[in-house]
MMTF fields as JSON, N, C-alpha, C and O atoms, coordinates in Angstrom:
{
  "mmtfVersion": "1.0.0",
  "mmtfProducer": "UNKNOWN",
  "numBonds": 419,
  "numAtoms": 420,
  "numGroups": 105,
  "numChains": 1,
  "numModels": 1,
  "chainsPerModel": [1],
  "groupsPerChain": [105],
  "chainIdList": ["A"],
  "bondAtomList": [4, 2, 8, 6, 12, 10, 16, 14, 20, 18, 24, 22, 28, 26, 32, 30, 36, 34, 40, 38, 44, 42, 48, 46, 52, 50, 56, 54, 60, 58, 64, 62, 68, 66, 72, 70, 76, 74, 80, 78, 84, 82, 88, 86, 92, 90, 96, 94, 100, 98, 104, 102, 108, 106, 112, 110, 116, 114, 120, 118, 124, 122, 128, 126, 132, 130, 136, 134, 140, 138, 144, 142, 148, 146, 152, 150, 156, 154, 160, 158, 164, 162, 168, 166, 172, 170, 176, 174, 180, 178, 184, 182, 188, 186, 192, 190, 196, 194, 200, 198, 204, 202, 208, 206, 212, 210, 216, 214, 220, 218, 224, 222, 228, 226, 232, 230, 236, 234, 240, 238, 244, 242, 248, 246, 252, 250, 256, 254, 260, 258, 264, 262, 268, 266, 272, 270, 276, 274, 280, 278, 284, 282, 288, 286, 292, 290, 296, 294, 300, 298, 304, 302, 308, 306, 312, 310, 316, 314, 320, 318, 324, 322, 328, 326, 332, 330, 336, 334, 340, 338, 344, 342, 348, 346, 352, 350, 356, 354, 360, 358, 364, 362, 368, 366, 372, 370, 376, 374, 380, 378, 384, 382, 388, 386, 392, 390, 396, 394, 400, 398, 404, 402, 408, 406, 412, 410, 416, 414],
  "bondOrderList": [1, 1, 1, 1, 1, 1, 1, 1, 1, 1, 1, 1, 1, 1, 1, 1, 1, 1, 1, 1, 1, 1, 1, 1, 1, 1, 1, 1, 1, 1, 1, 1, 1, 1, 1, 1, 1, 1, 1, 1, 1, 1, 1, 1, 1, 1, 1, 1, 1, 1, 1, 1, 1, 1, 1, 1, 1, 1, 1, 1, 1, 1, 1, 1, 1, 1, 1, 1, 1, 1, 1, 1, 1, 1, 1, 1, 1, 1, 1, 1, 1, 1, 1, 1, 1, 1, 1, 1, 1, 1, 1, 1, 1, 1, 1, 1, 1, 1, 1, 1, 1, 1, 1, 1],
  "groupList": [{"groupName": "MET", "atomNameList": ["N", "CA", "C", "O"], "elementList": ["N", "C", "C", "O"], "formalChargeList": [0, 0, 0, 0], "bondAtomList": [1, 0, 2, 1, 3, 2], "bondOrderList": [1, 1, 2], "singleLetterCode": "M", "chemCompType": "L-PEPTIDE LINKING"}, {"groupName": "GLY", "atomNameList": ["N", "CA", "C", "O"], "elementList": ["N", "C", "C", "O"], "formalChargeList": [0, 0, 0, 0], "bondAtomList": [1, 0, 2, 1, 3, 2], "bondOrderList": [1, 1, 2], "singleLetterCode": "G", "chemCompType": "PEPTIDE LINKING"}, {"groupName": "ASN", "atomNameList": ["N", "CA", "C", "O"], "elementList": ["N", "C", "C", "O"], "formalChargeList": [0, 0, 0, 0], "bondAtomList": [1, 0, 2, 1, 3, 2], "bondOrderList": [1, 1, 2], "singleLetterCode": "N", "chemCompType": "L-PEPTIDE LINKING"}, {"groupName": "GLU", "atomNameList": ["N", "CA", "C", "O"], "elementList": ["N", "C", "C", "O"], "formalChargeList": [0, 0, 0, 0], "bondAtomList": [1, 0, 2, 1, 3, 2], "bondOrderList": [1, 1, 2], "singleLetterCode": "E", "chemCompType": "L-PEPTIDE LINKING"}, {"groupName": "HIS", "atomNameList": ["N", "CA", "C", "O"], "elementList": ["N", "C", "C", "O"], "formalChargeList": [0, 0, 0, 0], "bondAtomList": [1, 0, 2, 1, 3, 2], "bondOrderList": [1, 1, 2], "singleLetterCode": "H", "chemCompType": "L-PEPTIDE LINKING"}, {"groupName": "ASP", "atomNameList": ["N", "CA", "C", "O"], "elementList": ["N", "C", "C", "O"], "formalChargeList": [0, 0, 0, 0], "bondAtomList": [1, 0, 2, 1, 3, 2], "bondOrderList": [1, 1, 2], "singleLetterCode": "D", "chemCompType": "L-PEPTIDE LINKING"}, {"groupName": "GLN", "atomNameList": ["N", "CA", "C", "O"], "elementList": ["N", "C", "C", "O"], "formalChargeList": [0, 0, 0, 0], "bondAtomList": [1, 0, 2, 1, 3, 2], "bondOrderList": [1, 1, 2], "singleLetterCode": "Q", "chemCompType": "L-PEPTIDE LINKING"}, {"groupName": "ALA", "atomNameList": ["N", "CA", "C", "O"], "elementList": ["N", "C", "C", "O"], "formalChargeList": [0, 0, 0, 0], "bondAtomList": [1, 0, 2, 1, 3, 2], "bondOrderList": [1, 1, 2], "singleLetterCode": "A", "chemCompType": "L-PEPTIDE LINKING"}, {"groupName": "THR", "atomNameList": ["N", "CA", "C", "O"], "elementList": ["N", "C", "C", "O"], "formalChargeList": [0, 0, 0, 0], "bondAtomList": [1, 0, 2, 1, 3, 2], "bondOrderList": [1, 1, 2], "singleLetterCode": "T", "chemCompType": "L-PEPTIDE LINKING"}, {"groupName": "LEU", "atomNameList": ["N", "CA", "C", "O"], "elementList": ["N", "C", "C", "O"], "formalChargeList": [0, 0, 0, 0], "bondAtomList": [1, 0, 2, 1, 3, 2], "bondOrderList": [1, 1, 2], "singleLetterCode": "L", "chemCompType": "L-PEPTIDE LINKING"}, {"groupName": "CYS", "atomNameList": ["N", "CA", "C", "O"], "elementList": ["N", "C", "C", "O"], "formalChargeList": [0, 0, 0, 0], "bondAtomList": [1, 0, 2, 1, 3, 2], "bondOrderList": [1, 1, 2], "singleLetterCode": "C", "chemCompType": "L-PEPTIDE LINKING"}, {"groupName": "ARG", "atomNameList": ["N", "CA", "C", "O"], "elementList": ["N", "C", "C", "O"], "formalChargeList": [0, 0, 0, 0], "bondAtomList": [1, 0, 2, 1, 3, 2], "bondOrderList": [1, 1, 2], "singleLetterCode": "R", "chemCompType": "L-PEPTIDE LINKING"}, {"groupName": "VAL", "atomNameList": ["N", "CA", "C", "O"], "elementList": ["N", "C", "C", "O"], "formalChargeList": [0, 0, 0, 0], "bondAtomList": [1, 0, 2, 1, 3, 2], "bondOrderList": [1, 1, 2], "singleLetterCode": "V", "chemCompType": "L-PEPTIDE LINKING"}, {"groupName": "ILE", "atomNameList": ["N", "CA", "C", "O"], "elementList": ["N", "C", "C", "O"], "formalChargeList": [0, 0, 0, 0], "bondAtomList": [1, 0, 2, 1, 3, 2], "bondOrderList": [1, 1, 2], "singleLetterCode": "I", "chemCompType": "L-PEPTIDE LINKING"}, {"groupName": "PRO", "atomNameList": ["N", "CA", "C", "O"], "elementList": ["N", "C", "C", "O"], "formalChargeList": [0, 0, 0, 0], "bondAtomList": [1, 0, 2, 1, 3, 2], "bondOrderList": [1, 1, 2], "singleLetterCode": "P", "chemCompType": "L-PEPTIDE LINKING"}, {"groupName": "PHE", "atomNameList": ["N", "CA", "C", "O"], "elementList": ["N", "C", "C", "O"], "formalChargeList": [0, 0, 0, 0], "bondAtomList": [1, 0, 2, 1, 3, 2], "bondOrderList": [1, 1, 2], "singleLetterCode": "F", "chemCompType": "L-PEPTIDE LINKING"}, {"groupName": "TRP", "atomNameList": ["N", "CA", "C", "O"], "elementList": ["N", "C", "C", "O"], "formalChargeList": [0, 0, 0, 0], "bondAtomList": [1, 0, 2, 1, 3, 2], "bondOrderList": [1, 1, 2], "singleLetterCode": "W", "chemCompType": "L-PEPTIDE LINKING"}],
  "groupTypeList": [0, 1, 2, 3, 4, 5, 6, 7, 8, 9, 10, 7, 9, 11, 12, 1, 6, 10, 7, 8, 13, 11, 7, 13, 1, 12, 14, 12, 1, 7, 11, 1, 7, 11, 1, 12, 3, 4, 12, 7, 5, 5, 7, 9, 9, 3, 11, 11, 9, 9, 3, 9, 1, 15, 15, 7, 1, 7, 11, 12, 3, 12, 12, 7, 8, 0, 16, 14, 5, 5, 5, 14, 9, 7, 12, 11, 13, 1, 1, 7, 8, 15, 7, 9, 11, 11, 4, 3, 7, 7, 9, 12, 6, 12, 5, 12, 7, 7, 11, 5, 8, 1, 14, 5, 7],
  "groupIdList": [1, 2, 3, 4, 5, 6, 7, 8, 9, 10, 11, 12, 13, 14, 15, 16, 17, 18, 19, 20, 21, 22, 23, 24, 25, 26, 27, 28, 29, 30, 31, 32, 33, 34, 35, 36, 37, 38, 39, 40, 41, 42, 43, 44, 45, 46, 47, 48, 49, 50, 51, 52, 53, 54, 55, 56, 57, 58, 59, 60, 61, 62, 63, 64, 65, 66, 67, 68, 69, 70, 71, 72, 73, 74, 75, 76, 77, 78, 79, 80, 81, 82, 83, 84, 85, 86, 87, 88, 89, 90, 91, 92, 93, 94, 95, 96, 97, 98, 99, 100, 101, 102, 103, 104, 105],
  "secStructList": [7, 7, 1, 7, 3, 3, 3, 3, 3, 4, 4, 4, 7, 7, 6, 6, 7, 3, 3, 3, 3, 3, 3, 3, 1, 7, 7, 2, 2, 2, 2, 6, 6, 1, 7, 2, 2, 2, 2, 2, 2, 2, 2, 2, 2, 2, 2, 2, 2, 2, 2, 2, 6, 7, 7, 6, 6, 7, 3, 3, 3, 3, 3, 3, 3, 7, 6, 6, 6, 6, 7, 1, 3, 3, 3, 3, 3, 6, 6, 3, 3, 3, 3, 3, 7, 2, 2, 2, 2, 6, 6, 3, 3, 3, 3, 3, 3, 6, 6, 7, 7, 1, 6, 6, 7],
  "xCoordList": [4.854, 4.693, 3.412, 3.607, 2.271, 1.098, 0.554, 1.251, -0.688, -1.363, -2.234, -3.367, -1.709, -2.478, -2.557, -1.584, -3.747, -3.962, -4.671, -5.517, -4.312, -5.013, -5.968, -5.629, -7.163, -8.124, -8.019, -7.898, -8.065, -7.933, -8.582, -9.177, -8.458, -8.833, -7.563, -6.536, -7.627, -6.463, -5.845, -4.627, -6.654, -6.12, -5.269, -4.542, -5.34, -4.563, -3.173, -2.341, -2.909, -1.61, -0.532, -0.804, 0.696, 1.851, 2.497, 2.241, 3.328, 4.067, 4.895, 5.598, 4.799, 5.526, 4.735, 5.137, 3.613, 2.809, 1.951, 1.419, 1.826, 0.97, -0.179, -0.074, -1.269, -2.435, -3.244, -3.011, -4.192, -5.131, -6.504, -6.948, -7.168, -8.49, -9.479, -9.565, -10.219, -11.252, -12.616, -13.409, -12.903, -14.204, -14.09, -13.163, -15.049, -15.149, -16.453, -17.496, -16.404, -17.616, -17.558, -16.685, -18.507, -18.633, -19.177, -20.161, -18.557, -19.101, -20.576, -20.98, -21.363, -22.81, -23.184, -24.082, -22.552, -22.88, -22.626, -23.25, -21.721, -21.374, -22.313, -22.355, -23.057, -23.919, -25.033, -25.388, -25.587, -26.703, -26.34, -27.21, -25.081, -24.653, -24.398, -24.149, -24.453, -24.141, -25.429, -26.431, -25.39, -26.554, -26.803, -25.924, -27.996, -28.374, -27.447, -27.094, -27.044, -26.161, -24.836, -24.305, -24.309, -23.045, -23.177, -22.264, -24.276, -24.481, -24.517, -23.922, -25.209, -25.273, -23.89, -23.492, -23.156, -21.797, -20.896, -20.1, -21.019, -20.21, -20.498, -19.577, -21.756, -22.119, -21.458, -20.973, -21.436, -20.769, -19.273, -18.66, -18.692, -17.261, -16.909, -15.891, -17.743, -17.525, -17.485, -16.621, -18.405, -18.449, -17.188, -16.613, -16.769, -15.562, -14.346, -13.532, -14.222, -13.087, -13.095, -12.047, -14.265, -14.368, -13.962, -13.279, -14.376, -14.025, -12.521, -11.98, -11.85, -10.4, -9.601, -8.384, -10.272, -9.582, -9.458, -8.771, -10.103, -10.094, -11.21, -12.327, -10.902, -11.9, -11.319, -10.102, -12.186, -11.763, -10.725, -10.903, -9.65, -8.577, -7.413, -6.334, -7.609, -6.526, -5.499, -5.848, -4.257, -3.146, -2.886, -2.806, -2.754, -2.495, -1.277, -0.945, -0.62, 0.526, 0.437, 0.173, 0.656, 0.751, 2.189, 3.121, 2.376, 3.726, 4.179, 5.38, 3.251, 3.639, 2.443, 1.293, 2.729, 1.705, 2.205, 3.408, 1.293, 1.67, 1.744, 1.025, 2.589, 2.805, 1.83, 1.555, 1.286, 1.658, 0.761, 1.129, -0.389, -1.358, -1.461, -2.429, -0.48, -0.524, -1.78, -2.321, -2.238, -3.44, -3.18, -2.89, -3.272, -3.752, -2.661, -1.501, -3.094, -2.193, -1.93, -2.836, -0.717, -0.426, -0.476, 0.267, -1.351, -1.619, -1.375, -1.889, -0.593, -0.337, -1.219, -1.282, -1.904, -2.726, -2.487, -2.692, -2.058, -1.672, -0.491, 0.467, -0.554, 0.519, 0.255, 0.995, -0.771, -1.148, -1.01, -1.109, -0.779, -0.711, -1.779, -1.906, -2.543, -3.638, -3.439, -2.86, -3.922, -3.968, -5.38, -6.36, -5.472, -6.761, -6.732, -5.756, -7.793, -7.95, -8.194, -8.657, -7.882, -8.058, -9.504, -9.745, -10.477, -11.879, -12.25, -13.142, -11.572, -11.797, -11.146, -11.748, -9.914, -9.182, -9.864, -9.693, -10.632, -11.336, -12.431, -12.899, -12.846, -13.872, -13.286, -14.028, -11.959, -11.301, -10.872, -9.916, -11.591, -11.279, -10.247, -10.407, -9.179, -8.067, -7.682, -7.991, -6.997, -6.347, -4.849, -4.306, -4.189, -2.752, -2.089, -2.413, -1.157, -0.43, 0.355, 0.878, 0.447, 1.067, 2.477, 2.862, 3.25, 4.635, 4.858, 6.007, 3.806, 3.911, 4.111, 3.18, 5.327, 5.605, 6.052, 6.418, 6.04, 6.443, 6.311, 5.951, 6.6, 6.392, 7.302, 6.967, 8.449, 9.365, 9.23, 9.975, 8.272, 8.136, 7.481, 7.288],
  "yCoordList": [10.501, 9.273, 8.576, 7.417, 8.918, 8.139, 7.383, 7.179, 6.969, 6.306, 7.296, 6.982, 8.485, 9.504, 9.192, 8.759, 9.425, 9.184, 10.392, 11.016, 10.701, 11.735, 11.051, 10.031, 11.608, 11.066, 11.845, 13.07, 11.133, 11.749, 10.825, 9.807, 11.191, 10.277, 9.845, 10.518, 8.739, 8.177, 9.17, 9.181, 9.993, 10.944, 12.035, 12.732, 12.202, 13.229, 12.751, 13.563, 11.452, 10.92, 11.257, 11.402, 11.378, 11.622, 10.29, 9.274, 10.3, 9.103, 8.621, 9.402, 7.327, 6.725, 6.654, 5.959, 7.361, 7.327, 6.075, 5.629, 5.515, 4.359, 4.783, 5.749, 4.051, 4.321, 3.051, 2.069, 3.084, 1.979, 2.463, 3.538, 1.673, 2.061, 2.036, 1.066, 3.132, 3.265, 2.922, 2.247, 3.378, 3.144, 3.439, 4.113, 2.921, 3.193, 3.934, 3.52, 5.017, 5.733, 7.198, 7.658, 7.912, 9.335, 9.487, 8.836, 10.337, 10.544, 10.95, 11.674, 10.491, 10.693, 12.153, 12.434, 13.072, 14.482, 15.045, 16.033, 14.436, 14.948, 14.426, 14.993, 13.377, 12.798, 13.739, 13.754, 14.52, 15.389, 16.486, 16.986, 16.87, 17.961, 17.491, 18.318, 16.21, 15.665, 15.24, 14.944, 15.212, 14.796, 13.305, 12.553, 12.871, 11.459, 10.612, 9.498, 11.133, 10.37, 10.066, 8.961, 11.05, 10.844, 9.806, 9.004, 9.798, 8.82, 7.409, 6.494, 7.221, 5.907, 5.486, 4.335, 6.413, 6.115, 5.761, 4.826, 6.508, 6.239, 4.849, 4.155, 4.438, 3.117, 2.014, 1.031, 2.17, 1.18, 1.16, 0.095, 2.332, 2.425, 1.858, 1.184, 2.127, 1.574, 0.045, -0.588, -0.536, -1.996, -2.52, -3.525, -1.825, -2.233, -2.19, -3.114, -1.126, -1.01, -2.129, -2.7, -2.443, -3.545, -4.869, -5.674, -5.099, -6.337, -6.451, -7.555, -5.307, -5.302, -5.456, -5.634, -5.389, -5.558, -4.299, -4.297, -3.23, -1.979, -2.048, -1.593, -2.615, -2.762, -2.249, -2.131, -1.948, -1.405, -2.315, -3.532, -1.715, -2.451, -2.795, -3.137, -2.712, -3.034, -1.906, -0.733, -2.266, -1.311, -0.93, -1.803, 0.366, 0.855, 1.771, 2.389, 1.845, 2.727, 3.37, 2.687, 4.666, 5.346, 5.165, 5.638, 4.479, 4.185, 5.119, 5.242, 5.779, 6.706, 7.548, 7.179, 8.675, 9.487, 9.778, 9.737, 10.07, 10.302, 11.794, 12.599, 12.132, 13.511, 13.854, 12.966, 15.029, 16.256, 16.608, 17.472, 15.981, 16.398, 15.446, 15.514, 14.553, 13.559, 12.7, 12.283, 12.44, 11.633, 10.713, 11.205, 9.409, 8.648, 8.407, 8.782, 7.761, 7.326, 5.84, 5.096, 5.397, 3.965, 3.621, 4.189, 2.692, 2.361, 0.873, 0.041, 0.541, -0.861, -1.257, -0.579, -2.382, -2.95, -4.454, -5.089, -5.015, -6.42, -6.596, -5.825, -7.596, -7.844, -7.26, -7.546, -6.454, -5.921, -4.4, -3.727, -3.884, -2.438, -2.053, -2.677, -1.017, -0.555, 0.914, 1.668, 1.309, 2.723, 3.215, 2.649, 4.269, 4.877, 6.341, 7.041, 6.803, 8.238, 8.923, 8.298, 10.193, 10.926, 10.892, 10.778, 10.988, 10.956, 9.584, 9.484, 8.524, 7.189, 7.087, 6.587, 7.567, 7.526, 8.385, 8.145, 9.38, 10.247, 9.5, 9.973, 8.339, 7.54, 6.653, 6.06, 6.564, 5.694, 6.548, 7.318, 6.4, 7.135, 6.339, 5.138, 7.026, 6.333, 7.004, 8.171, 6.232, 6.738, 6.672, 5.613, 7.816, 7.898, 8.061, 8.986, 7.166, 7.305, 8.599, 8.966, 9.293, 10.617, 10.634, 11.607, 9.6, 9.561, 8.534, 8.234, 7.985, 6.929, 7.534, 8.105, 7.417, 7.991, 6.936, 7.287, 5.684, 4.648, 3.283, 3.159, 2.244, 0.877, 0.478, -0.447, 1.147, 0.789, 1.69, 1.552, 2.622, 3.587, 2.952, 3.611],
  "zCoordList": [20.918, 20.186, 20.532, 20.898, 20.522, 20.884, 19.698, 18.704, 19.804, 18.703, 17.949, 17.584, 17.718, 17.042, 15.555, 14.936, 14.996, 13.573, 12.98, 13.621, 11.757, 11.017, 10.058, 9.457, 9.913, 8.967, 7.672, 7.68, 6.566, 5.251, 4.234, 4.587, 2.985, 1.914, 1.208, 1.299, 0.514, -0.156, -1.139, -1.312, -1.777, -2.755, -2.112, -2.819, -0.789, -0.101, 0.307, 0.713, 0.207, 0.615, -0.41, -1.602, 0.085, -0.775, -1.136, -0.49, -2.162, -2.556, -1.368, -0.727, -1.087, 0.022, 1.311, 2.243, 1.383, 2.602, 2.647, 1.631, 3.847, 4.1, 4.996, 5.751, 4.901, 5.745, 5.88, 5.176, 6.788, 6.971, 6.54, 6.944, 5.723, 5.234, 6.393, 7.147, 6.51, 7.544, 6.972, 7.629, 5.756, 5.123, 3.633, 3.184, 2.882, 1.454, 1.233, 1.737, 0.488, 0.137, 0.486, 1.221, -0.059, 0.215, 1.627, 1.976, 2.452, 3.8, 3.731, 2.821, 4.676, 4.665, 4.458, 3.664, 5.12, 4.989, 3.606, 3.221, 2.851, 1.523, 0.44, -0.651, 0.706, -0.328, -0.77, -1.949, 0.144, -0.204, -1.184, -1.896, -1.234, -2.104, -3.533, -4.409, -3.784, -5.103, -5.797, -5.146, -7.116, -7.884, -7.783, -7.361, -8.167, -8.115, -8.973, -8.588, -10.144, -11.021, -10.326, -10.444, -9.602, -8.906, -7.81, -7.615, -7.099, -6.025, -6.608, -6.039, -7.738, -8.376, -8.867, -8.688, -9.486, -9.951, -8.775, -8.858, -7.678, -6.492, -5.936, -5.505, -5.94, -5.418, -6.243, -5.684, -7.555, -8.412, -8.153, -8.09, -8.004, -7.743, -6.371, -6.222, -5.375, -4.039, -4.116, -3.508, -4.85, -4.989, -5.672, -5.254, -6.729, -7.447, -6.531, -6.532, -5.755, -4.842, -3.804, -3.5, -3.262, -2.299, -2.932, -2.3, -4.172, -4.867, -5.112, -5.175, -5.25, -5.477, -4.184, -4.231, -3.027, -1.76, -0.938, 0.083, -1.355, -0.598, 0.451, 0.207, 1.61, 2.668, 3.975, 4.117, 4.921, 6.218, 6.864, 6.933, 7.333, 8.002, 7.087, 7.569, 5.776, 4.839, 4.82, 4.951, 4.66, 4.617, 3.162, 2.298, 2.885, 1.533, 1.534, 2.545, 0.378, 0.197, -1.184, -2.174, -1.248, -2.539, -3.01, -2.359, -4.149, -4.624, -5.739, -5.979, -6.425, -7.492, -7.897, -7.656, -8.511, -9.158, -10.566, -10.823, -11.465, -12.851, -13.148, -12.556, -14.037, -14.434, -15.537, -16.344, -15.655, -14.979, -13.801, -13.004, -13.658, -12.637, -11.455, -10.698, -11.279, -10.205, -10.282, -9.257, -11.502, -11.721, -12.905, -13.996, -12.736, -11.584, -10.541, -10.712, -9.446, -8.384, -8.564, -8.939, -8.306, -8.216, -6.735, -5.934, -6.374, -4.975, -4.762, -5.51, -3.744, -3.406, -2.246, -1.221, -2.435, -1.371, -1.416, -2.45, -0.304, -0.314, -1.257, -1.205, -2.107, -3.067, -4.432, -5.374, -4.569, -5.884, -5.916, -4.89, -7.115, -7.319, -8.335, -9.388, -8.003, -8.855, -9.19, -8.408, -10.354, -10.717, -10.421, -10.905, -9.623, -9.287, -9.675, -9.406, -10.305, -10.565, -9.224, -8.271, -9.163, -7.905, -7.421, -6.219, -8.338, -7.892, -7.327, -6.485, -7.785, -7.217, -5.836, -4.886, -5.746, -4.474, -3.406, -2.211, -3.836, -2.884, -2.13, -1.095, -2.635, -1.955, -0.855, -0.073, -0.796, 0.181, 1.372, 1.285, 2.485, 3.71, 4.497, 4.717, 4.921, 5.571, 6.875, 7.117, 7.708, 8.914, 8.657, 8.341, 8.798, 8.575, 9.929, 10.673, 10.257, 11.51, 11.462, 10.409, 12.576, 12.626, 12.064, 11.414, 12.292, 11.813, 10.733, 10.407, 10.168, 9.164, 7.797, 7.228, 7.252, 5.938, 4.945, 3.824, 5.297, 4.366, 4.985, 6.156, 4.202, 4.679, 5.833, 6.572, 6.015, 7.093, 8.305, 9.275, 8.249, 9.364, 10.558, 11.579]
}
């Protein structure tokens, strides 16, 4: 039972899983492999996510996914629920507690 955490992105979480946001954005090493257009689009999306309350230290929970491809995700942050496409959720880097599988865990 320690304070072990797994690092992931929000799009990797399952329904009912909670995590704490570590950072918003494409990891530095991954930026070079993407085109300039993607970097500009990511910067706009990063800003939008921050404006919605997706900031380091905030607690998030995946509450639902849509059929058939689990896209978009319904994500609860604070008292609000947002729908995020998987490519948007991939910009949200999170720390998942090793045994944290829901809000009561």
